[in-house]
FIVOZA-314696 format. One record per residue (C-alpha): residue number from 1; x, y, z. Coordinates in pm, 1 decimal, padded with zeros to 6 digits. Layout:
% FIVOZA-314696
@pos: NUM | x: X | y: Y | z: Z .
...
This chain:
% FIVOZA-314696
@pos: 1 | x: 03901.1 | y: -04048.3 | z: -03716.0 .
@pos: 2 | x: 04143.9 | y: -04154.9 | z: -03451.9 .
@pos: 3 | x: 04517.2 | y: -04119.4 | z: -03425.2 .
@pos: 4 | x: 04795.3 | y: -04015.6 | z: -03194.2 .
@pos: 5 | x: 04816.5 | y: -03640.3 | z: -03257.1 .
@pos: 6 | x: 04836.3 | y: -03363.0 | z: -03001.1 .
@pos: 7 | x: 04508.8 | y: -03333.5 | z: -02816.6 .
@pos: 8 | x: 04320.8 | y: -03002.3 | z: -02818.2 .
@pos: 9 | x: 04204.6 | y: -02808.9 | z: -02514.6 .
@pos: 10 | x: 03880.2 | y: -02951.8 | z: -02378.1 .
@pos: 11 | x: 03559.8 | y: -02788.1 | z: -02257.6 .
@pos: 12 | x: 03365.3 | y: -03041.3 | z: -02048.1 .
@pos: 13 | x: 02990.7 | y: -02986.4 | z: -01992.0 .
@pos: 14 | x: 02824.4 | y: -03193.4 | z: -01719.4 .
@pos: 15 | x: 02467.6 | y: -03319.4 | z: -01708.2 .
@pos: 16 | x: 02153.7 | y: -03173.0 | z: -01553.7 .
@pos: 17 | x: 02146.7 | y: -03168.6 | z: -01170.8 .
@pos: 18 | x: 02512.9 | y: -03266.0 | z: -01176.9 .
@pos: 19 | x: 02839.7 | y: -03080.7 | z: -01122.5 .
@pos: 20 | x: 03203.7 | y: -03043.4 | z: -01225.9 .
@pos: 21 | x: 03278.5 | y: -03323.6 | z: -00979.4 .
@pos: 22 | x: 03075.3 | y: -03586.7 | z: -01162.1 .
@pos: 23 | x: 03223.2 | y: -03933.0 | z: -01216.5 .
@pos: 24 | x: 03259.4 | y: -03875.1 | z: -01591.1 .
@pos: 25 | x: 03421.3 | y: -03534.6 | z: -01551.5 .
@pos: 26 | x: 03668.1 | y: -03680.0 | z: -01300.4 .
@pos: 27 | x: 03749.0 | y: -03975.4 | z: -01526.2 .
@pos: 28 | x: 03828.8 | y: -03748.6 | z: -01820.0 .
@pos: 29 | x: 04030.8 | y: -03510.2 | z: -01603.5 .
@pos: 30 | x: 04234.9 | y: -03795.3 | z: -01456.1 .
@pos: 31 | x: 04315.8 | y: -03919.4 | z: -01806.8 .
@pos: 32 | x: 04370.9 | y: -03590.1 | z: -01988.6 .
@pos: 33 | x: 04545.7 | y: -03360.9 | z: -01742.1 .
@pos: 34 | x: 04854.8 | y: -03583.9 | z: -01697.6 .
@pos: 35 | x: 04883.0 | y: -03568.0 | z: -02078.3 .
@pos: 36 | x: 04914.0 | y: -03190.3 | z: -02057.4 .
@pos: 37 | x: 04564.9 | y: -03126.1 | z: -02190.3 .
@pos: 38 | x: 04396.6 | y: -02810.9 | z: -02061.8 .
@pos: 39 | x: 04045.0 | y: -02906.4 | z: -01954.8 .
@pos: 40 | x: 03789.8 | y: -02666.0 | z: -01809.3 .
@pos: 41 | x: 03470.6 | y: -02787.4 | z: -01641.4 .
@pos: 42 | x: 03232.3 | y: -02500.3 | z: -01564.0 .
@pos: 43 | x: 02943.2 | y: -02525.7 | z: -01319.3 .
@pos: 44 | x: 02657.2 | y: -02495.2 | z: -01566.6 .
@pos: 45 | x: 02402.1 | y: -02368.6 | z: -01315.7 .
@pos: 46 | x: 02633.4 | y: -02078.5 | z: -01234.1 .
@pos: 47 | x: 02611.2 | y: -02168.8 | z: -00866.5 .
@pos: 48 | x: 02233.5 | y: -02121.2 | z: -00858.4 .
@pos: 49 | x: 02059.2 | y: -02448.2 | z: -00944.7 .
@pos: 50 | x: 01723.0 | y: -02306.2 | z: -00840.3 .
@pos: 51 | x: 01733.3 | y: -02048.3 | z: -01121.2 .
@pos: 52 | x: 01906.0 | y: -02254.1 | z: -01387.1 .
@pos: 53 | x: 01797.6 | y: -02219.8 | z: -01752.2 .
@pos: 54 | x: 01939.2 | y: -02348.8 | z: -02080.1 .
@pos: 55 | x: 02028.7 | y: -01996.0 | z: -02190.6 .
@pos: 56 | x: 02228.5 | y: -01939.8 | z: -01873.0 .
@pos: 57 | x: 02402.9 | y: -02275.4 | z: -01913.7 .
@pos: 58 | x: 02495.7 | y: -02189.5 | z: -02274.2 .
@pos: 59 | x: 02631.2 | y: -01853.8 | z: -02155.9 .
@pos: 60 | x: 02840.1 | y: -02025.3 | z: -01886.2 .
@pos: 61 | x: 02983.4 | y: -02261.2 | z: -02148.4 .
@pos: 62 | x: 03061.4 | y: -01969.9 | z: -02379.5 .
@pos: 63 | x: 03245.0 | y: -01783.9 | z: -02105.0 .
@pos: 64 | x: 03443.0 | y: -02093.6 | z: -02005.0 .
@pos: 65 | x: 03550.2 | y: -02151.7 | z: -02364.9 .
@pos: 66 | x: 03676.7 | y: -01796.5 | z: -02410.7 .
@pos: 67 | x: 04017.4 | y: -01876.5 | z: -02264.9 .
@pos: 68 | x: 04074.7 | y: -02196.7 | z: -02463.4 .
@pos: 69 | x: 04293.1 | y: -02228.6 | z: -02771.1 .
@pos: 70 | x: 04127.4 | y: -02222.4 | z: -03111.3 .
@pos: 71 | x: 04024.3 | y: -02570.5 | z: -03218.3 .
@pos: 72 | x: 03927.3 | y: -02682.2 | z: -02867.8 .
@pos: 73 | x: 03706.3 | y: -02989.9 | z: -02827.7 .
@pos: 74 | x: 03381.5 | y: -03015.1 | z: -02633.7 .
@pos: 75 | x: 03277.8 | y: -03317.4 | z: -02427.0 .
@pos: 76 | x: 02928.2 | y: -03334.3 | z: -02281.4 .
@pos: 77 | x: 02706.7 | y: -03575.7 | z: -02091.9 .
@pos: 78 | x: 02325.3 | y: -03592.5 | z: -02117.3 .
@pos: 79 | x: 02209.3 | y: -03228.1 | z: -02100.2 .
@pos: 80 | x: 02576.9 | y: -03141.6 | z: -02139.8 .
@pos: 81 | x: 02578.5 | y: -03341.2 | z: -02462.5 .
@pos: 82 | x: 02292.1 | y: -03126.5 | z: -02591.3 .
@pos: 83 | x: 02479.1 | y: -02812.3 | z: -02484.6 .
@pos: 84 | x: 02804.1 | y: -02936.3 | z: -02642.3 .
@pos: 85 | x: 02640.6 | y: -02982.2 | z: -02980.7 .
@pos: 86 | x: 02460.2 | y: -02647.5 | z: -02956.6 .
@pos: 87 | x: 02780.7 | y: -02472.8 | z: -02850.1 .
@pos: 88 | x: 02979.9 | y: -02620.1 | z: -03139.2 .
@pos: 89 | x: 02749.7 | y: -02473.0 | z: -03403.8 .
@pos: 90 | x: 02940.0 | y: -02194.8 | z: -03578.3 .
@pos: 91 | x: 03229.2 | y: -02193.3 | z: -03332.1 .
@pos: 92 | x: 03595.7 | y: -02292.2 | z: -03384.3 .
@pos: 93 | x: 03551.1 | y: -02636.8 | z: -03230.2 .
@pos: 94 | x: 03759.1 | y: -02926.0 | z: -03362.2 .
@pos: 95 | x: 03542.0 | y: -03210.1 | z: -03230.9 .
@pos: 96 | x: 03255.3 | y: -03305.2 | z: -03000.9 .
@pos: 97 | x: 03218.6 | y: -03611.2 | z: -02778.9 .
@pos: 98 | x: 02861.5 | y: -03655.0 | z: -02654.1 .
@pos: 99 | x: 02761.6 | y: -03919.7 | z: -02399.0 .
@pos: 100 | x: 02391.6 | y: -04011.3 | z: -02387.7 .
@pos: 101 | x: 02309.4 | y: -03666.9 | z: -02527.8 .
@pos: 102 | x: 01963.2 | y: -03535.6 | z: -02440.0 .
@pos: 103 | x: 01904.9 | y: -03415.4 | z: -02795.7 .
@pos: 104 | x: 01542.6 | y: -03329.9 | z: -02719.5 .
@pos: 105 | x: 01614.4 | y: -03167.8 | z: -02381.7 .
@pos: 106 | x: 01383.9 | y: -02869.9 | z: -02449.6 .
@pos: 107 | x: 01081.0 | y: -03099.8 | z: -02479.1 .
@pos: 108 | x: 01195.4 | y: -03388.5 | z: -02260.5 .
@pos: 109 | x: 01012.0 | y: -03282.1 | z: -01945.0 .
@pos: 110 | x: 00693.3 | y: -03446.1 | z: -02068.6 .
@pos: 111 | x: 00883.8 | y: -03775.1 | z: -02088.3 .
@pos: 112 | x: 01037.9 | y: -03742.0 | z: -01742.6 .
@pos: 113 | x: 00735.9 | y: -03618.8 | z: -01547.2 .
@pos: 114 | x: 00361.4 | y: -03678.8 | z: -01545.6 .
@pos: 115 | x: 00119.0 | y: -03409.3 | z: -01666.9 .
@pos: 116 | x: -00001.4 | y: -03361.8 | z: -01307.8 .
@pos: 117 | x: 00354.8 | y: -03311.9 | z: -01179.5 .
@pos: 118 | x: 00429.5 | y: -03060.3 | z: -01450.6 .
@pos: 119 | x: 00105.5 | y: -02871.5 | z: -01385.6 .
@pos: 120 | x: 00179.0 | y: -02847.0 | z: -01012.7 .
@pos: 121 | x: 00525.8 | y: -02720.9 | z: -01092.6 .
@pos: 122 | x: 00387.0 | y: -02458.7 | z: -01332.6 .
@pos: 123 | x: 00119.5 | y: -02343.2 | z: -01090.7 .
@pos: 124 | x: 00347.7 | y: -02308.2 | z: -00788.5 .
@pos: 125 | x: 00655.7 | y: -02197.7 | z: -00982.3 .
@pos: 126 | x: 00877.1 | y: -02446.2 | z: -00795.1 .
@pos: 127 | x: 00947.9 | y: -02815.3 | z: -00752.0 .
@pos: 128 | x: 01219.0 | y: -03031.7 | z: -00598.8 .
@pos: 129 | x: 01436.6 | y: -03263.5 | z: -00806.8 .
@pos: 130 | x: 01707.8 | y: -03511.4 | z: -00715.5 .
@pos: 131 | x: 02053.4 | y: -03356.4 | z: -00744.2 .
@pos: 132 | x: 02345.5 | y: -03589.4 | z: -00812.8 .
@pos: 133 | x: 02600.4 | y: -03371.7 | z: -00634.2 .
@pos: 134 | x: 02415.6 | y: -03312.2 | z: -00308.1 .
@pos: 135 | x: 02241.7 | y: -03648.9 | z: -00298.6 .
@pos: 136 | x: 01910.1 | y: -03490.0 | z: -00203.2 .
@pos: 137 | x: 01621.6 | y: -03304.4 | z: -00362.4 .
@pos: 138 | x: 01688.3 | y: -02940.3 | z: -00447.4 .
@pos: 139 | x: 01445.0 | y: -02662.2 | z: -00534.3 .
@pos: 140 | x: 01428.5 | y: -02545.2 | z: -00893.5 .
@pos: 141 | x: 01206.2 | y: -02286.4 | z: -01058.4 .
@pos: 142 | x: 00964.9 | y: -02347.4 | z: -01346.6 .
@pos: 143 | x: 01195.2 | y: -02124.4 | z: -01555.4 .
@pos: 144 | x: 01401.5 | y: -02426.7 | z: -01663.7 .
@pos: 145 | x: 01095.0 | y: -02576.1 | z: -01835.8 .
@pos: 146 | x: 00942.3 | y: -02258.2 | z: -01975.3 .
@pos: 147 | x: 01270.4 | y: -02122.6 | z: -02107.4 .
@pos: 148 | x: 01382.8 | y: -02459.0 | z: -02248.1 .
@pos: 149 | x: 01083.6 | y: -02457.5 | z: -02481.7 .
@pos: 150 | x: 01236.3 | y: -02159.1 | z: -02661.2 .
@pos: 151 | x: 01533.8 | y: -02372.8 | z: -02768.9 .
@pos: 152 | x: 01544.1 | y: -02620.0 | z: -03060.6 .
@pos: 153 | x: 01603.0 | y: -02991.1 | z: -03035.5 .
@pos: 154 | x: 01926.6 | y: -03114.1 | z: -03194.3 .
@pos: 155 | x: 01837.1 | y: -03274.4 | z: -03527.1 .
@pos: 156 | x: 02159.7 | y: -03209.8 | z: -03717.3 .
@pos: 157 | x: 02514.9 | y: -03219.2 | z: -03587.3 .
@pos: 158 | x: 02770.0 | y: -02937.7 | z: -03623.7 .
@pos: 159 | x: 03018.0 | y: -02968.8 | z: -03909.4 .
@pos: 160 | x: 03310.6 | y: -03090.0 | z: -03696.2 .
@pos: 161 | x: 03374.1 | y: -03461.0 | z: -03624.4 .
@pos: 162 | x: 03134.3 | y: -03593.4 | z: -03360.2 .
@pos: 163 | x: 03159.2 | y: -03910.0 | z: -03150.0 .
@pos: 164 | x: 02843.0 | y: -04019.0 | z: -02967.9 .
@pos: 165 | x: 02815.8 | y: -04287.9 | z: -02700.6 .
@pos: 166 | x: 02470.4 | y: -04412.4 | z: -02602.2 .
@pos: 167 | x: 02350.3 | y: -04699.0 | z: -02387.4 .
@pos: 168 | x: 02105.1 | y: -04947.0 | z: -02535.5 .
@pos: 169 | x: 01937.1 | y: -04971.3 | z: -02192.8 .
@pos: 170 | x: 01904.3 | y: -04595.5 | z: -02146.3 .
@pos: 171 | x: 01558.2 | y: -04529.6 | z: -01995.8 .
@pos: 172 | x: 01616.8 | y: -04154.3 | z: -01954.2 .
@pos: 173 | x: 01716.1 | y: -04050.4 | z: -02306.9 .
@pos: 174 | x: 01618.7 | y: -04298.4 | z: -02581.5 .
@pos: 175 | x: 01914.8 | y: -04417.3 | z: -02789.0 .
@pos: 176 | x: 01694.4 | y: -04377.5 | z: -03097.4 .
@pos: 177 | x: 01757.8 | y: -04002.3 | z: -03076.9 .
@pos: 178 | x: 02130.6 | y: -04057.6 | z: -03126.8 .
@pos: 179 | x: 02063.6 | y: -04310.9 | z: -03399.6 .
@pos: 180 | x: 01858.8 | y: -04054.4 | z: -03592.3 .
@pos: 181 | x: 02129.5 | y: -03792.2 | z: -03548.8 .
@pos: 182 | x: 02396.1 | y: -04028.9 | z: -03681.8 .
@pos: 183 | x: 02171.0 | y: -04125.6 | z: -03971.4 .
@pos: 184 | x: 02127.4 | y: -03760.5 | z: -04068.7 .
@pos: 185 | x: 02494.0 | y: -03663.3 | z: -04023.8 .
@pos: 186 | x: 02756.7 | y: -03883.1 | z: -04194.4 .
@pos: 187 | x: 03042.5 | y: -03729.2 | z: -03991.5 .
@pos: 188 | x: 02886.0 | y: -03855.6 | z: -03665.6 .
@pos: 189 | x: 03030.1 | y: -04179.1 | z: -03528.6 .
@pos: 190 | x: 02780.4 | y: -04358.1 | z: -03303.4 .
@pos: 191 | x: 02882.6 | y: -04618.2 | z: -03047.7 .
@pos: 192 | x: 02586.9 | y: -04807.9 | z: -02899.3 .
@pos: 193 | x: 02682.4 | y: -04976.3 | z: -02572.4 .
@pos: 194 | x: 02529.0 | y: -05238.1 | z: -02344.6 .
@pos: 195 | x: 02478.7 | y: -04985.3 | z: -02068.6 .
@pos: 196 | x: 02223.1 | y: -04754.2 | z: -01908.1 .
@pos: 197 | x: 02200.1 | y: -04373.7 | z: -01905.5 .
@pos: 198 | x: 02487.3 | y: -04333.0 | z: -01660.3 .
@pos: 199 | x: 02730.1 | y: -04519.0 | z: -01889.7 .
@pos: 200 | x: 02935.3 | y: -04590.5 | z: -01576.6 .
@pos: 201 | x: 02998.1 | y: -04954.2 | z: -01670.7 .
@pos: 202 | x: 03153.3 | y: -04840.0 | z: -02000.4 .
@pos: 203 | x: 03331.5 | y: -04529.4 | z: -01873.4 .
@pos: 204 | x: 03686.8 | y: -04659.1 | z: -01898.8 .
@pos: 205 | x: 03640.9 | y: -04767.4 | z: -02259.5 .
@pos: 206 | x: 03460.6 | y: -04440.3 | z: -02342.1 .
@pos: 207 | x: 03749.5 | y: -04232.3 | z: -02209.7 .
@pos: 208 | x: 04009.8 | y: -04430.7 | z: -02402.1 .
@pos: 209 | x: 03817.1 | y: -04420.6 | z: -02731.0 .
@pos: 210 | x: 03755.5 | y: -04049.2 | z: -02682.8 .
@pos: 211 | x: 04126.0 | y: -03982.2 | z: -02630.5 .
@pos: 212 | x: 04206.4 | y: -04165.0 | z: -02954.8 .
@pos: 213 | x: 03928.6 | y: -03978.1 | z: -03136.0 .
@pos: 214 | x: 04040.5 | y: -03637.5 | z: -03009.4 .
@pos: 215 | x: 04400.3 | y: -03713.9 | z: -03098.0 .
@pos: 216 | x: 04294.4 | y: -03744.8 | z: -03459.2 .
@pos: 217 | x: 04046.9 | y: -03457.5 | z: -03449.4 .
@pos: 218 | x: 04305.3 | y: -03230.1 | z: -03288.9 .
@pos: 219 | x: 04514.3 | y: -03245.1 | z: -03605.2 .
@pos: 220 | x: 04236.0 | y: -03108.5 | z: -03823.0 .
@pos: 221 | x: 04160.8 | y: -02744.1 | z: -03891.5 .
@pos: 222 | x: 03871.5 | y: -02621.0 | z: -03683.9 .
@pos: 223 | x: 03552.1 | y: -02515.9 | z: -03854.0 .
@pos: 224 | x: 03515.2 | y: -02138.5 | z: -03896.3 .
């Protein structure tokens, strides 16, 4: 892909325990909005982080996309990358850009927390997790774990063009997940970077490559 065509509207989905004001969301907004691109960045927890679930986040994304032009693109980071790929399935999306996508988000809690931590969380119904926006630990219900287990991992990409960025030093979401996705889906372009999960060191290059990618994808007919 790639090219210099008109860019589509963009739905941006931020990561877990993040917000519409994340560094990546701001970087894309600063690049795209002066180009006349309509970009919407919903708050995926709906304003209630404590009661967040994947189903609610997917519903928030669906509602935010309802006002976008047909053939809009979706950009997502980490959990937002998972949501972007899920959202694009069967919808009129022209392209997806996923940064360090947590493709196994529904089952990733066992990788991020010890069995004892998870059991305490289940028994009490609550725990506290670091939130990137507030800079402190915030309460969150066990619902996010229990309900996530009802959702599938992403093992196959949607039919639209997909660009994935993943850091080789990512210790939160293994880059092997993105490598398997790209291996199973020939229309997925994978860019492995010398970076960690945040991808902050590569952000400028990611934004520029994404703009080029979306310029080409925006000229194609969206999937039905």
